[in-house]
C-alpha positions as CSV (number, residue, x, y, z in Angstrom):
1,M,42.1,-3.3,23.5
2,A,43.1,-6.1,25.8
3,D,41.1,-7.1,28.9
4,L,44.1,-5.9,31.0
5,S,43.6,-2.4,29.5
6,L,39.9,-2.5,30.4
7,H,40.8,-3.3,34.0
8,S,43.2,-0.4,33.9
9,I,40.5,2.0,32.8
10,L,38.2,0.6,35.5
11,E,40.9,1.2,38.2
12,Q,41.2,4.9,37.1
13,M,37.5,5.6,37.2
14,T,36.0,7.3,40.2
15,L,32.8,5.8,41.7
16,E,30.8,8.6,40.2
17,E,32.2,7.9,36.8
18,K,31.5,4.2,37.1
19,I,27.9,4.8,38.1
20,A,27.4,7.3,35.3
21,Q,28.2,4.5,32.8
22,F,24.9,3.0,33.8
23,M,23.0,6.0,32.7
24,Q,21.3,5.9,29.3
25,L,19.9,9.2,28.2
26,A,17.9,10.2,25.0
27,T,19.7,12.0,22.2
28,P,18.6,15.6,23.0
29,F,20.6,15.5,26.3
30,F,23.9,15.4,24.5
31,E,25.9,18.2,23.0
32,G,26.1,17.8,19.2
33,A,22.6,16.4,18.8
34,E,20.6,18.0,15.9
35,E,17.4,18.3,18.0
36,Q,19.1,19.2,21.2
37,G,16.8,22.2,21.7
38,E,16.0,23.5,25.2
39,I,16.6,20.7,27.7
40,T,17.1,22.7,30.8
41,G,13.6,21.8,32.0
42,P,13.9,18.0,31.6
43,M,17.4,18.0,33.0
44,A,16.3,19.9,36.1
45,E,13.2,17.7,36.4
46,M,15.3,14.5,36.3
47,G,18.2,16.0,38.4
48,I,20.6,15.5,35.5
49,T,23.8,17.6,35.7
50,E,26.3,18.3,33.0
51,E,28.7,16.1,34.9
52,I,26.3,13.2,34.6
53,V,25.8,13.7,30.9
54,K,29.5,13.9,30.1
55,N,30.1,10.6,31.8
56,S,26.9,8.8,30.7
57,G,27.7,5.5,29.1
58,S,25.1,5.4,26.3
59,V,22.7,7.4,24.2
60,L,19.2,6.3,23.1
61,G,17.8,7.2,19.7
62,A,20.7,8.9,17.9
63,S,21.2,8.2,14.2
64,G,22.5,9.6,11.1
65,A,26.2,9.7,10.4
66,K,26.6,13.4,10.8
67,E,24.7,13.6,14.1
68,V,26.3,10.6,15.7
69,R,29.8,11.8,14.8
70,S,29.0,15.2,16.2
71,I,27.7,13.7,19.5
72,Q,30.6,11.3,19.9
73,E,33.2,14.0,19.2
74,A,31.7,16.5,21.7
75,Y,31.4,13.7,24.3
76,L,35.0,12.5,23.9
77,K,36.3,16.1,24.4
78,N,34.6,16.2,27.8
79,N,35.0,12.6,29.0
80,R,38.1,12.5,31.3
81,L,39.2,9.0,30.3
82,G,38.1,9.0,26.7
83,I,35.5,6.3,27.1
84,P,33.3,6.4,24.0
85,L,29.5,6.4,24.0
86,L,27.4,3.4,23.0
87,I,24.8,4.5,20.5
88,M,21.6,2.4,20.8
89,A,18.3,2.5,18.9
90,D,15.1,0.5,18.1
91,I,15.9,-1.0,14.8
92,V,13.2,-3.7,14.9
93,H,12.2,-4.5,11.3
94,G,14.4,-2.2,9.3
95,F,16.2,1.1,9.6
96,K,15.1,3.1,6.6
97,T,14.3,0.2,4.3
98,I,11.4,-1.2,6.3
99,F,10.6,-4.9,6.1
100,P,7.3,-6.5,7.3
101,V,6.6,-6.4,11.0
102,P,8.2,-9.4,12.7
103,L,4.9,-11.2,13.0
104,G,4.7,-11.0,9.3
105,I,8.4,-12.1,8.9
106,G,7.6,-15.1,11.1
107,C,4.7,-16.0,8.7
108,S,7.3,-16.4,5.9
109,W,8.8,-19.5,7.7
110,D,12.0,-18.4,6.0
111,T,14.8,-18.0,8.5
112,E,17.4,-17.3,5.8
113,L,15.4,-14.3,4.5
114,A,14.7,-13.2,8.0
115,E,18.5,-13.2,8.7
116,K,19.0,-11.2,5.5
117,S,16.5,-8.6,6.6
118,A,18.4,-8.2,9.9
119,E,21.7,-7.9,8.1
120,I,20.4,-5.1,5.9
121,A,18.9,-3.3,8.9
122,A,22.2,-3.6,10.6
123,R,24.1,-2.3,7.6
124,E,21.9,0.8,7.2
125,A,21.9,1.4,11.0
126,A,25.7,0.9,11.4
127,V,26.7,3.3,8.6
128,S,24.4,5.8,10.3
129,G,26.3,5.5,13.5
130,V,24.2,3.0,15.5
131,H,26.0,0.4,17.6
132,V,23.2,-1.6,19.3
133,T,19.7,-2.4,18.3
134,F,16.9,-3.3,20.7
135,A,16.0,-6.4,18.8
136,P,15.0,-9.2,18.4
137,M,11.8,-9.2,20.4
138,V,11.2,-13.0,21.0
139,D,8.3,-12.9,23.5
140,L,6.0,-15.8,22.9
141,V,2.5,-14.4,22.2
142,R,-1.0,-15.9,22.5
143,D,-3.2,-12.9,23.0
144,P,-3.9,-10.7,19.9
145,R,-5.4,-8.0,22.1
146,W,-1.8,-7.2,23.1
147,G,-0.5,-4.6,20.6
148,R,3.1,-5.8,20.7
149,V,2.3,-9.2,19.1
150,M,3.3,-7.5,15.9
151,E,6.9,-7.4,17.3
152,S,7.0,-11.2,17.9
153,T,7.2,-14.1,15.5
154,G,4.3,-16.0,17.1
155,E,2.9,-18.6,19.5
156,D,5.4,-21.4,19.1
157,P,8.6,-21.7,21.2
158,F,10.5,-23.8,18.6
159,L,9.7,-21.5,15.7
160,N,10.4,-18.4,17.8
161,S,13.8,-19.9,18.7
162,E,14.7,-20.5,15.1
163,F,13.8,-16.9,14.2
164,A,15.6,-15.5,17.3
165,R,18.8,-17.2,16.1
166,A,18.4,-15.9,12.6
167,F,17.8,-12.3,13.6
168,V,20.9,-12.4,15.9
169,R,23.1,-13.8,13.1
170,G,21.8,-11.1,10.8
171,F,22.4,-8.2,13.2
172,Q,25.7,-9.3,14.6
173,G,27.5,-11.3,11.9
174,R,30.6,-13.3,13.0
175,N,32.8,-10.5,14.4
176,L,31.6,-7.2,15.6
177,A,35.0,-5.6,15.8
178,E,35.9,-6.5,12.2
179,D,32.5,-6.2,10.5
180,T,31.5,-2.6,11.0
181,D,28.4,-3.2,9.0
182,R,26.9,-5.1,11.9
183,V,25.4,-4.0,15.2
184,A,25.1,-5.7,18.6
185,A,21.7,-7.3,19.2
186,C,19.7,-6.9,22.4
187,V,17.1,-9.7,22.9
188,K,13.9,-8.6,24.7
189,H,11.8,-8.6,26.8
190,F,13.2,-10.8,29.6
191,A,10.9,-12.5,30.5
192,A,7.4,-13.5,29.4
193,Y,6.2,-10.0,28.5
194,G,4.0,-11.6,25.9
195,A,1.8,-13.2,28.6
196,A,0.4,-9.9,30.0
197,E,-3.0,-10.5,31.6
198,G,-5.9,-9.4,29.4
199,G,-3.6,-8.5,26.6
200,R,-3.1,-5.2,28.4
201,D,0.4,-3.7,27.9
202,Y,2.7,-3.5,30.9
203,N,0.3,-5.7,32.9
204,T,0.8,-8.5,35.3
205,V,2.3,-11.9,34.3
206,D,1.7,-14.8,36.6
207,M,2.5,-18.4,35.6
208,S,4.2,-21.5,36.9
209,E,7.9,-21.8,36.6
210,R,7.4,-24.9,34.6
211,Q,5.2,-23.0,32.0
212,L,7.8,-20.2,31.9
213,R,10.6,-22.6,31.1
214,E,8.6,-24.7,28.7
215,M,7.1,-22.1,26.5
216,Y,8.5,-18.6,27.2
217,L,12.2,-19.0,28.0
218,P,13.4,-21.1,25.0
219,A,13.6,-18.3,22.4
220,Y,15.6,-16.0,24.7
221,K,18.0,-18.8,25.4
222,A,18.3,-19.5,21.6
223,A,19.2,-15.9,21.0
224,L,21.9,-16.0,23.7
225,D,23.2,-19.3,22.4
226,E,23.7,-17.6,19.1
227,G,25.9,-15.0,20.8
228,C,23.4,-12.1,21.4
229,E,25.3,-9.4,23.3
230,M,22.6,-7.8,25.4
231,V,19.3,-8.5,27.1
232,M,16.5,-6.1,27.9
233,T,14.3,-6.5,31.0
234,A,10.5,-6.7,30.6
235,F,8.1,-4.2,32.2
236,N,6.0,-7.0,33.7
237,T,6.1,-9.0,36.9
238,V,7.3,-12.6,36.9
239,D,6.1,-14.6,39.9
240,G,5.1,-11.4,41.7
241,I,8.4,-9.6,41.2
242,P,8.9,-7.0,38.4
243,A,11.5,-8.2,36.0
244,S,13.9,-5.3,36.5
245,G,14.2,-6.2,40.2
246,N,13.9,-10.0,39.8
247,K,17.1,-11.5,41.2
248,K,16.0,-15.1,40.5
249,L,15.2,-14.3,36.8
250,M,18.3,-12.1,36.2
251,R,21.0,-13.4,38.4
252,D,20.0,-17.0,39.0
253,I,18.6,-18.0,35.6
254,L,20.1,-15.6,33.2
255,R,23.6,-15.2,34.6
256,E,24.3,-18.3,36.8
257,E,22.3,-21.0,35.0
258,W,22.7,-19.8,31.4
259,G,26.1,-18.2,31.9
260,F,25.2,-14.9,30.2
261,E,28.1,-12.4,30.6
262,G,26.8,-9.6,28.5
263,I,24.9,-6.4,29.4
264,L,21.5,-6.3,30.9
265,I,19.5,-3.1,30.3
266,S,16.2,-2.0,31.6
267,D,13.4,-1.0,29.3
268,W,12.5,2.7,29.3
269,G,11.9,3.9,32.9
270,A,11.5,0.3,34.2
271,V,13.9,0.7,37.2
272,K,11.9,3.6,38.7
273,E,8.7,1.7,37.9
274,L,9.6,-0.7,40.7
275,I,8.0,2.0,42.9
276,P,4.5,2.0,41.4
277,H,4.7,-1.8,41.1
278,G,4.9,-1.8,44.9
279,V,8.3,-3.5,45.6
280,A,10.4,-0.4,46.2
281,N,9.7,2.4,48.6
282,G,11.4,5.2,46.6
283,E,14.2,5.5,44.1
284,K,16.9,4.5,46.5
285,E,15.4,1.1,47.1
286,A,14.6,0.7,43.4
287,A,18.3,1.3,42.6
288,E,19.4,-1.2,45.2
289,K,17.0,-3.9,44.0
290,A,17.8,-3.4,40.3
291,M,21.5,-3.5,40.8
292,K,21.4,-6.6,43.0
293,A,19.2,-8.2,40.4
294,G,21.9,-7.6,37.8
295,V,20.6,-4.6,35.7
296,D,23.6,-2.9,34.3
297,I,22.1,0.1,32.4
298,E,19.2,2.1,33.5
299,M,17.2,3.6,30.6
300,M,15.9,7.2,31.1
301,T,15.5,7.2,34.9
302,T,18.0,8.3,37.5
303,C,17.8,5.9,40.4
304,Y,21.4,4.7,39.9
305,V,23.1,8.0,39.4
306,H,21.3,9.6,42.4
307,H,21.6,6.8,44.9
308,L,24.1,4.0,44.2
309,K,27.1,6.1,45.4
310,E,25.5,6.5,48.8
311,Q,24.6,2.8,48.9
312,V,28.1,1.7,48.1
313,E,29.6,4.0,50.7
314,S,27.1,2.7,53.3
315,G,27.8,-1.0,52.4
316,T,24.3,-1.6,51.2
317,V,25.5,-2.4,47.7
318,S,29.0,-3.9,47.1
319,E,31.3,-2.0,44.8
320,N,32.2,-5.4,43.3
321,L,28.7,-5.4,41.7
322,I,29.4,-1.9,40.4
323,D,32.7,-3.0,38.9
324,E,31.3,-6.1,37.3
325,A,28.6,-4.0,35.6
326,V,31.0,-1.4,34.4
327,L,33.3,-4.0,33.0
328,R,30.5,-5.6,31.0
329,I,29.7,-2.2,29.5
330,L,33.4,-1.5,28.7
331,T,33.7,-5.0,27.2
332,L,31.0,-4.4,24.7
333,K,32.5,-1.1,23.7
334,N,35.7,-2.9,23.2
335,K,34.1,-5.7,21.2
336,L,32.7,-3.1,18.9
337,G,36.2,-1.5,18.5
338,L,35.1,1.8,19.9
339,F,38.1,2.6,21.9
340,D,40.3,2.5,18.8
341,H,37.6,3.7,16.3
342,P,34.9,5.7,18.2
343,H,33.2,6.6,14.9
344,R,33.0,2.9,14.0
345,G,31.3,2.4,10.6
346,T,29.9,6.0,10.5
347,D,30.3,7.4,7.0
348,E,28.2,10.2,5.6
349,K,29.1,9.5,2.0
350,R,28.5,5.8,2.2
351,E,25.3,6.4,4.1
352,Q,23.8,7.9,0.9
353,E,24.8,4.8,-1.1
354,V,23.6,2.2,1.4
355,I,20.3,3.6,2.7
356,M,17.3,2.2,0.8
357,S,19.5,0.9,-2.0
358,E,17.9,-1.1,-4.9
359,E,19.3,-4.3,-3.4
360,H,17.7,-3.6,0.0
361,R,14.4,-2.7,-1.5
362,H,14.5,-5.9,-3.6
363,V,14.9,-8.0,-0.5
364,A,12.1,-6.1,1.2
365,R,9.8,-6.8,-1.7
366,R,10.7,-10.5,-1.6
367,L,10.2,-10.8,2.1
368,A,6.9,-8.9,2.0
369,A,5.5,-11.3,-0.6
370,K,6.6,-14.3,1.4
371,S,5.1,-12.8,4.6
372,C,1.6,-12.3,3.3
373,V,-0.8,-15.2,4.1
374,L,-3.7,-16.1,1.7
375,L,-6.5,-17.0,4.2
376,K,-9.3,-17.6,1.7
377,N,-9.6,-18.0,-2.0
378,D,-12.9,-19.0,-3.7
379,D,-11.3,-19.2,-7.2
380,I,-11.0,-15.4,-7.5
381,L,-7.2,-15.1,-7.2
382,P,-4.9,-14.6,-9.0
383,L,-6.7,-11.7,-10.8
384,Q,-6.8,-11.6,-14.5
385,A,-5.1,-8.6,-16.1
386,D,-8.1,-7.7,-18.2
387,K,-10.5,-7.3,-15.3
388,K,-11.8,-3.9,-14.4
389,V,-10.8,-3.4,-10.8
390,A,-12.2,-1.1,-8.1
391,L,-9.7,-0.5,-5.3
392,I,-11.6,0.7,-2.3
393,G,-10.8,1.3,1.3
394,P,-8.7,3.4,3.7
395,F,-5.5,1.6,2.6
396,A,-6.0,2.0,-1.1
397,Q,-3.7,5.0,-1.2
398,N,-2.1,5.1,2.2
399,G,1.6,5.1,3.2
400,D,0.8,4.0,6.7
401,I,1.9,0.4,5.8
402,L,5.2,0.4,7.7
403,G,3.7,-0.5,11.1
404,P,5.0,0.4,14.5
405,W,8.7,0.6,15.2
406,A,9.4,1.9,11.7
407,W,11.4,4.7,13.4
408,K,13.3,6.0,10.5
409,G,11.0,4.7,7.8
410,S,9.4,7.1,5.3
411,R,5.6,6.7,4.6
412,E,6.2,9.0,1.6
413,K,8.7,6.5,0.1
414,A,6.6,3.5,0.9
415,V,4.9,1.9,-2.1
416,Q,1.2,2.2,-1.6
417,L,-1.2,-0.5,-2.8
418,Y,-2.6,1.6,-5.6
419,D,0.9,2.4,-6.9
420,G,1.9,-1.2,-6.8
421,I,-1.1,-2.3,-8.8
422,A,-1.0,0.6,-11.2
423,K,2.6,-0.2,-12.1
424,R,1.7,-3.8,-12.5
425,E,-1.5,-3.5,-14.6
426,G,-1.8,0.1,-15.8
427,A,-3.8,2.8,-14.1
428,G,-6.5,2.7,-16.8
429,S,-8.0,-0.5,-15.5
430,I,-8.3,0.7,-11.9
431,S,-10.8,3.0,-10.2
432,V,-10.1,4.1,-6.7
433,A,-12.3,5.3,-3.8
434,K,-11.4,5.6,-0.1
435,G,-14.8,4.7,1.2
436,C,-13.8,5.8,4.7
437,D,-10.8,6.5,6.8
438,V,-9.4,3.9,9.2
439,A,-11.8,4.7,12.0
440,A,-14.2,7.4,10.6
441,G,-16.1,8.2,7.5
442,T,-19.0,10.0,5.8
443,E,-22.0,8.9,3.8
444,D,-20.6,10.8,0.8
445,E,-17.4,8.7,0.9
446,L,-19.4,5.5,1.2
447,N,-21.7,6.5,-1.7
448,E,-18.6,7.3,-3.9
449,A,-17.1,3.9,-3.1
450,L,-20.4,2.2,-4.0
451,A,-20.6,4.0,-7.3
452,V,-17.0,3.1,-8.2
453,A,-17.6,-0.5,-7.2
454,A,-20.8,-0.8,-9.3
455,E,-18.7,-0.2,-12.4
456,A,-16.1,-2.8,-11.6
457,E,-15.8,-6.5,-12.4
458,V,-13.6,-7.2,-9.3
459,I,-13.4,-5.3,-6.0
460,I,-10.3,-5.1,-3.9
461,L,-11.0,-3.9,-0.4
462,A,-7.9,-2.5,1.4
463,L,-8.8,-2.6,5.1
464,G,-7.1,-2.7,8.4
465,E,-5.6,-0.9,11.4
466,S,-3.6,2.2,11.5
467,S,-0.1,1.6,12.8
468,E,-1.0,3.5,16.0
469,M,-3.7,0.8,16.8
470,S,-1.0,-1.8,17.5
471,G,2.5,-1.9,18.8
472,E,3.5,-0.7,22.3
473,A,0.5,0.7,24.3
474,G,-1.7,-0.5,21.4
475,S,-3.9,-3.0,23.3
476,R,-7.5,-3.4,22.0
477,S,-10.4,-5.3,23.5
478,D,-12.3,-5.4,20.2
479,I,-10.0,-6.9,17.6
480,R,-12.5,-6.7,14.7
481,L,-12.0,-4.1,12.0
482,P,-13.2,-0.7,13.1
483,E,-16.9,-0.2,12.8
484,I,-16.8,2.2,9.9
485,Q,-14.8,-0.4,7.8
486,R,-17.3,-3.1,8.7
487,K,-20.1,-0.9,7.4
488,L,-18.2,-0.3,4.2
489,L,-17.6,-4.1,3.8
490,A,-21.3,-4.9,4.4
491,A,-22.4,-2.3,1.8
492,I,-19.9,-3.6,-0.8
493,S,-20.8,-7.2,-0.2
494,K,-24.4,-6.5,-1.1
495,L,-23.4,-5.7,-4.6
496,G,-22.7,-9.4,-5.1
497,K,-19.4,-8.8,-7.0
498,P,-16.2,-10.8,-6.6
499,T,-14.4,-9.2,-3.7
500,V,-10.9,-9.6,-2.3
501,A,-10.0,-8.2,1.1
502,V,-6.4,-7.1,1.6
503,L,-5.7,-6.6,5.3
504,F,-3.1,-4.3,6.8
505,N,-2.7,-4.9,10.6
506,G,-0.3,-5.8,13.3
507,R,-2.2,-8.6,15.0
508,P,-4.6,-11.4,14.3
509,L,-8.0,-10.0,13.9
510,D,-11.5,-11.4,14.4
511,L,-12.3,-11.9,10.7
512,T,-15.6,-13.7,11.0
513,D,-17.5,-11.0,9.2
514,V,-14.8,-10.6,6.6
515,S,-14.6,-14.3,5.8
516,Q,-18.4,-14.4,5.3
517,Q,-18.6,-11.3,3.1
518,T,-15.6,-11.7,0.8
519,D,-14.4,-14.3,-1.8
520,A,-10.7,-14.0,-0.9
521,I,-8.6,-12.7,2.0
522,L,-5.0,-11.8,1.8
523,E,-3.4,-11.0,5.2
524,A,-0.6,-8.5,4.3
525,W,0.2,-7.4,7.9
526,F,2.2,-4.1,7.8
527,P,4.3,-5.1,4.8
528,G,6.9,-2.4,4.8
529,T,8.5,-0.1,2.2
530,E,7.8,-2.4,-0.7
531,G,4.4,-3.5,0.4
532,G,2.4,-2.2,-2.6
533,H,4.6,-4.0,-5.1
534,A,4.7,-7.2,-3.2
535,I,0.9,-7.3,-2.7
536,A,0.3,-6.5,-6.4
537,D,2.7,-9.4,-7.3
538,L,0.6,-11.7,-5.3
539,L,-2.8,-10.5,-6.4
540,Y,-1.9,-10.9,-10.1
541,G,-0.1,-14.1,-9.7
542,I,3.4,-12.9,-10.4
543,E,4.2,-14.4,-7.0
544,N,2.6,-17.5,-5.5
545,P,1.5,-17.0,-1.9
546,S,3.5,-19.1,0.5
547,G,3.1,-17.5,3.9
548,R,1.8,-19.6,6.8
549,L,0.4,-18.2,10.1
550,T,2.5,-18.3,13.2
551,M,-0.3,-17.0,15.4
552,S,-3.8,-18.3,15.4
553,F,-6.8,-16.1,14.3
554,P,-9.7,-16.4,16.7
555,H,-13.5,-16.6,15.9
556,S,-13.9,-13.7,18.4
557,A,-12.0,-11.9,21.2
558,G,-14.1,-13.9,23.7
559,Q,-12.2,-17.0,22.6
560,V,-8.7,-15.5,23.4
561,P,-6.2,-16.9,24.1
562,V,-6.6,-19.6,21.4
563,Y,-3.4,-21.4,20.3
564,Y,-2.6,-24.7,18.7
565,N,-0.3,-26.2,21.4
566,C,-2.9,-26.2,24.2
567,F,-3.6,-28.9,26.8
568,N,-6.5,-31.3,26.6
569,T,-9.1,-31.4,29.4
570,G,-10.7,-34.2,31.4
571,R,-13.8,-33.6,29.3
572,P,-12.6,-32.9,25.8
573,Q,-15.0,-32.0,23.1
574,G,-15.5,-34.9,20.7
575,A,-14.4,-37.6,23.0
576,P,-16.1,-41.0,22.3
577,D,-17.8,-41.1,25.7
578,A,-18.5,-37.3,26.0
579,Q,-21.9,-36.0,26.9
580,E,-23.3,-33.5,24.5
581,R,-23.3,-30.5,26.9
582,Y,-20.9,-31.3,29.7
583,V,-17.6,-31.0,27.9
584,S,-15.1,-28.1,27.6
585,Q,-16.6,-26.0,24.9
586,Y,-18.3,-22.7,23.9
587,L,-22.0,-22.9,23.2
588,D,-21.8,-20.2,20.4
589,I,-18.4,-20.7,18.6
590,P,-16.0,-23.6,18.0
591,N,-13.1,-24.2,20.3
592,E,-10.6,-24.1,17.5
593,A,-9.2,-21.1,15.8
594,L,-10.9,-19.6,12.7
595,Y,-7.5,-19.8,11.0
596,P,-5.0,-22.0,12.9
597,F,-1.3,-21.9,13.4
598,G,0.6,-23.0,10.3
599,Y,-2.3,-22.3,8.0
600,G,-2.1,-20.6,4.6
601,L,-3.2,-21.1,1.0
602,S,-1.4,-21.1,-2.3
603,Y,-2.2,-20.9,-6.0
604,S,-0.8,-24.4,-6.1
605,S,-2.4,-27.4,-4.4
606,F,-0.7,-30.2,-2.5
607,T,-1.5,-33.7,-1.3
608,Y,0.2,-35.7,1.4
609,D,0.6,-39.4,1.6
610,E,0.6,-41.2,4.9
611,P,3.9,-40.7,6.8
612,V,6.2,-43.7,7.0
613,L,8.5,-44.2,10.0
614,S,11.8,-46.0,9.8
615,S,10.9,-47.7,13.0
616,G,8.0,-47.9,15.4
617,T,10.3,-47.5,18.4
618,L,12.8,-44.8,19.3
619,K,15.6,-45.6,21.6
620,V,17.6,-43.1,23.6
621,G,20.7,-42.2,21.6
622,E,19.1,-43.3,18.3
623,T,16.8,-41.7,15.7
624,I,13.7,-42.3,13.7
625,D,13.2,-41.0,10.2
626,V,9.8,-39.7,9.4
627,T,9.2,-39.7,5.6
628,V,6.2,-38.3,3.7
629,R,5.5,-38.0,0.0
630,V,4.1,-34.6,-1.0
631,T,2.8,-33.9,-4.4
632,N,2.0,-30.7,-6.2
633,T,-1.2,-31.6,-7.9
634,S,-1.5,-28.3,-9.8
635,E,0.0,-26.8,-12.9
636,R,1.6,-24.0,-10.9
637,E,5.0,-24.1,-9.3
638,G,4.7,-23.3,-5.6
639,E,6.3,-23.5,-2.2
640,E,4.9,-25.8,0.5
641,T,5.9,-25.6,4.2
642,V,5.8,-29.2,5.4
643,Q,5.3,-29.3,9.2
644,L,6.2,-32.0,11.7
645,Y,4.4,-32.2,15.1
646,V,4.6,-34.6,18.0
647,R,2.2,-35.5,20.9
648,D,3.3,-37.2,24.1
649,L,0.2,-39.2,25.0
650,S,1.0,-39.7,28.7
651,G,3.4,-37.5,30.6
652,E,4.4,-36.9,34.2
653,V,2.6,-33.6,33.7
654,V,0.0,-32.8,31.1
655,R,1.5,-32.3,27.6
656,P,0.2,-30.2,24.7
657,L,-2.1,-31.8,22.1
658,K,0.7,-31.3,19.6
659,E,4.0,-29.5,19.4
660,L,5.9,-28.3,16.3
661,K,9.3,-30.0,16.2
662,D,10.5,-29.4,12.6
663,F,9.5,-28.0,9.2
664,A,10.8,-27.9,5.7
665,K,9.9,-25.2,3.1
666,L,10.3,-26.6,-0.4
667,T,9.7,-25.5,-3.9
668,F,7.7,-27.9,-6.1
669,K,7.4,-27.8,-9.8
670,P,4.0,-28.5,-11.4
671,R,2.9,-32.1,-10.7
672,E,6.2,-32.8,-8.9
673,T,6.3,-35.3,-6.0
674,K,9.0,-35.1,-3.3
675,E,9.9,-37.3,-0.4
676,V,10.4,-35.2,2.7
677,T,12.3,-36.8,5.5
678,F,12.6,-35.5,9.1
679,T,14.9,-37.1,11.7
680,L,13.3,-37.4,15.1
681,R,15.5,-37.6,18.2
682,E,14.8,-38.4,21.8
683,E,16.0,-34.9,22.8
684,Q,13.1,-33.4,21.0
685,L,10.7,-35.3,23.3
686,R,12.1,-33.8,26.5
687,Y,10.1,-31.5,28.6
688,H,10.1,-29.9,32.1
689,H,8.7,-32.2,34.7
690,S,7.0,-31.1,37.9
691,D,10.5,-30.9,39.6
692,L,11.7,-28.8,36.6
693,Q,14.0,-31.6,35.4
694,F,14.3,-31.5,31.6
695,T,13.9,-35.2,30.5
696,S,11.7,-37.5,28.4
697,D,9.4,-40.3,29.5
698,P,9.3,-43.7,27.8
699,G,5.8,-44.4,26.4
700,D,3.4,-43.8,23.5
701,F,3.7,-40.9,21.1
702,I,2.1,-39.7,17.9
703,V,4.0,-38.0,15.1
704,Y,2.0,-35.8,12.7
705,V,2.9,-34.4,9.3
706,G,0.9,-31.9,7.3
707,P,0.4,-28.4,5.8
708,N,-0.8,-26.8,9.1
709,S,-1.5,-27.7,12.7
710,A,-5.1,-28.7,12.0
711,E,-4.8,-30.8,8.8
712,L,-2.4,-33.7,9.7
713,K,-1.7,-37.3,9.0
714,E,-0.3,-39.4,11.9
715,Q,1.6,-42.4,12.9
716,P,2.2,-43.8,16.4
717,F,5.6,-44.7,17.9
718,K,7.1,-45.6,21.2
719,L,10.0,-44.2,23.1
720,I,11.9,-46.9,25.0
721,N,14.9,-46.8,27.2
């Protein structure tokens, strides 16, 4: 449909019909929904009339080819101008084939496989009738107390940006109209939701604009540069103004500065939440502020449909703003081909063939294996097939390994750890005991576990969080394993037998006790549908661990936030002239993370030679090659993620101690040496100055190369004009 036709539709719409396009309602409100049930109460409570429903522009949470077709058909019979619905849903890390949580995917450092996971999620969602996914979530995260860190890819703006691009490519493909196996992506949460104070969900965010632009905005911009069709507002404040009513953020930066022309949607209820935030004196003012800020779609509250008409008629809100927003919504519906094919991609027969196919499960297994991070290994892994194993813990036989936002995933169809190991080694060599539940247990369960462990040669402890303990509204002040699991761990460790901890969780945990009481630690995150198979592959050496952390693990919650790209202080610990006490330090724990950004072990071992620079000076418009020889010193083929960092030694404002600028993930044969070359450009040295200009400064720099952010070899260079 041509743009001219869209304008023609707009001209035919009444003001009420235009405003109704801004209303997003959940699936049960719509005729044809399988779980429509009795909605008279909620409709009356919200003031939703049948007229509003039949003109609402989008539906939240519908899926399944049969249900979506039924909803769309019923809707189009009632909609005067035949404007189709947009079907939106949270397809975050898989539709029915569930991949690792995004924080785990980030730890793969494999953007190609991340893109493939999004492509598969889109294929399954699209054939089931979904048009838009509320993903990727690209919020930079530094505080593991915040439950939604599981939805991010970590603490680094460059790496988050690379994954943002990959996810958008995977979800959207090249042409949404022609490729009906793809869905429109909605990047979230704009902006800086990951910086909520105290790690408490929905909480205040307060930072300088320079910090916002330097660390938090780049990944959103990367997603939009890749063509992301939609943006979702954050729940939090930014500079004292809630994001959903923040004109500077949404109009000035997002639309004017960045040129974003797509749809801006609120998060669930966020427009009405301007009232408890304290910037709107009722729904009427909330509607005015959100519309003027640029929010096009209001999710699950009714400020727009109840008050915008009156505000347009009184001149408080310009109808031009209404028309612009409607046109953006119509444009996406047109891009998706919905005016010509309102049942785009929806196919009940094909749905049965596509959903959780062997191909999809194979990719999920590969990605789960690459997302796991080996944090410790005192020569116990990989396990020998002839060893008698005791598998103990609340996750030994537990399908709760999909994690939050596995909306359509099936715990029953997820491969549990026991099943993965049993299929690999044979059930005869494995004894199982739960020991305790995730957060509770009995002495009988503990005693049974100890008896099973006493008969084994190797103990695998399957520990962690339930999926409800992380994700949205999953903030925790104590990020250790639950007390009952620590009790189980302590009792098992007293047996003195080789012990491997396999961890299922959605955040970095305080693993101080675990690291002291086990011989090996495999961080599995919530690994998804094929988790049991992937972990068994790693434990028994079928796969070689290659995951590397993208978020630092603290020594304790009291150290949070701890992240690699921090600033120095005027009294840094370890400085040559530092006094023993009067430096920036803790008295009881190290300053550094227990397990730092970029860290992860392998069954192979690697050495790095000193990096060599093609020149000691970098001129504007030219480049420097940074070359390092890396050798696999083991007899085992393995992958190594070679990481390049830079430090600006003297900036106009304080610069981080180091910043990731590039990486290369390479496969090495046994005893193989490879030369890895990175090309460094002046553009990579730019940053936001105190006046917010994005430029570089001539002067001294250090380039670092190594396997993680803490173990690096360095060379100095100068930037000159």
